[in-house]
Every structure is written in C-alpha cells, then in structure tokens.
C-alpha positions in Angstrom: 83.6 -157.1 -70.9 83.5 -157.4 -67.1 85.9 -155.5 -65.0 87.5 -158.8 -63.9 88.9 -159.4 -67.4 90.5 -156.0 -67.8 93.6 -157.2 -66.0 94.3 -159.5 -68.9 95.2 -156.5 -71.1 97.8 -153.7 -70.9 97.0 -150.3 -69.4 97.3 -148.8 -72.8 94.9 -151.3 -74.3 92.3 -150.7 -71.6 92.7 -146.9 -71.9 92.4 -146.9 -75.7 89.3 -149.1 -75.4 87.7 -146.8 -72.8 88.3 -143.8 -75.0 87.0 -145.5 -78.1 83.9 -146.6 -76.3 83.4 -143.0 -75.2 83.4 -141.9 -78.9 81.4 -144.9 -80.2 78.1 -143.0 -80.8 77.4 -140.5 -83.6 75.9 -138.0 -81.2 79.2 -137.9 -79.3 81.1 -137.4 -82.6 78.7 -134.5 -83.3 79.2 -133.0 -79.9 83.0 -133.3 -80.2 82.9 -131.6 -83.6 80.9 -128.8 -82.1 83.3 -128.4 -79.2 86.3 -128.4 -81.6 84.7 -125.8 -83.8 83.6 -123.5 -81.0 86.5 -124.0 -78.6 84.2 -124.2 -75.6 80.5 -124.6 -75.2 77.8 -124.5 -72.6 75.5 -127.6 -72.6 72.6 -125.4 -73.7 74.6 -124.2 -76.8 75.1 -127.8 -77.9 71.4 -128.5 -77.3 70.5 -125.6 -79.6 72.6 -127.0 -82.4 71.9 -130.7 -82.2 68.5 -132.6 -82.5 68.8 -134.1 -79.1 67.2 -133.3 -75.7 69.2 -131.6 -73.0 69.2 -134.7 -70.8 70.6 -136.9 -73.7 73.3 -134.4 -74.5 74.2 -134.2 -70.7 74.5 -138.0 -70.6 76.9 -138.0 -73.6 78.9 -135.2 -72.2 79.3 -137.0 -68.9 80.5 -140.2 -70.7 83.0 -138.2 -72.7 84.2 -136.3 -69.6 84.6 -139.5 -67.6 86.8 -140.9 -70.4 88.9 -137.7 -70.3 88.1 -136.6 -73.9 86.6 -133.4 -72.7 86.9 -131.2 -69.6 84.0 -129.4 -67.9 83.6 -126.7 -65.3 80.7 -125.0 -63.6 80.2 -121.3 -64.4 77.3 -120.2 -62.3 74.3 -122.2 -63.4 76.0 -123.3 -66.6 78.4 -126.2 -67.3 81.0 -125.2 -69.9 82.9 -127.9 -71.8 86.0 -128.0 -73.9 88.1 -130.6 -75.6 91.0 -131.9 -73.5 93.7 -131.2 -76.1 96.5 -133.1 -74.4 94.4 -136.2 -73.8 93.0 -136.1 -77.4 96.6 -135.8 -78.7 97.5 -139.0 -76.8 94.4 -140.7 -78.2 95.5 -139.8 -81.7 99.0 -141.2 -81.2 97.5 -144.4 -79.7 95.2 -144.9 -82.7 98.0 -144.2 -85.2 100.1 -146.8 -83.4 97.4 -149.4 -84.0 97.7 -149.0 -87.7 101.4 -148.7 -88.3 102.9 -151.4 -90.3 105.8 -153.4 -88.8 
C-alpha cells in the first residue's frame, strides 16, 4: 500500500501492520527465536546458526530493527542485537486484541 493511503487507517492499525510485515518472513522468525533464546547476539553468531549469508541476515536484522522489534548497538566492529521486550509486549497485546470476541 502506498504511503498516501496510510492516513485512512488508525495509528494502531498502521503500527501493527508495520510490525507484522517485519515478521512476515520465516528467516525473521528464526532470527527472532535465536535472539530470544540467546538474550543477545552479534550478527556473526546468527550467521553461524542459520543457513543464510551474512548480508541476508543483516538485511533482515535491519528491517526488524526499523520496525522496533529488536534493538542493536555497535560494540567495536560487531553489531549486537537483542529483542526490544517492551515493544514486543505491546505487539503481543495488539495481536491479542485483534482476536478477542466482542
């Protein structure tokens, strides 16, 4: 959807769609699972555990970071990533609210 149509929807709807899009790839789910299980990871650690190239994993990490699902910081020559627990908690609440019966 073009950016010009986003104004037709609520901020909550746009935010939820943005986060869902950031998770809409099996590699991103695998990366998220790895981050959850390890607590924090350098990009190279994820590359060692998944059957994807470093550049592909970096692209997925960037999309997830831009959506706010994960946080990242530079530690020397390494980029370390972790789950943004507060943002993911808000995401879980938003998804649950979609499926509650009236």
